[in-house]
N, C-alpha and C positions, 0 to 999 in steps of 0.2 A: 731762667730763674731756678734756684735750688730750693728744695724742700727744707724748711728749718728743722724738721724732725729727723730725717734720715740722711740729709745732705746730698741726695741724688738730684739730678736734673729733673724738673717737672716737665713731662711730655703732655702735650694736648692741653685740655682745659683743667685747671687746678681744682681740687676739692677745697672746701672750707672746713676748718677744724671745728669739731663739735664742742670743743672745750671753751672756745672764746667767741665762736661764730664770726670770726673775721680773718684769722690767719689762713693764708693760702698754703695748702700742703699737696703732696702728690696723691694720686689715686690710691696707691697701695697704703699709705698712711691713713687716708680717709677711710678705707675699708677696715683697717686695723682698729681705728677709733670706734667705728660703728659696732664692730663685733666685741670689742672690749666692754663697751657700754652695756651690751646685753648679757655680759658675763661669760662669753666663750673663753675657753682655755687658749693659751698661746699655741699649742699644737694644732687645735682646730683652726685658729686664725691663719697660721702659716699654710695649712692644707688648702684652705679656701684661696689664699693668694696664689699658691702654686697652680691650682685649677684654673683660676682666671688667666694667668699667664699662658697656660697650655691652650686655652680657648683662643686667646689673642694670636698665638703662634699659628694655630690651625687656620684662622681667618686670613692671616697674612700670606699663607702659602697657597691659597686658592686663587 
């Protein structure tokens, strides 16, 4: 299934959009929505997403 927001394939368990509480979205878009809602800048949001991806990469290589 593809994420309706970013059009990327959803891996694992989908997140639920905070905007309508029903649309299934990918984890990255779910994180973006959560940080947007609390007023974080797009630079901070992308930094957080990059850090999450780095942690996932580290876990996969162990």
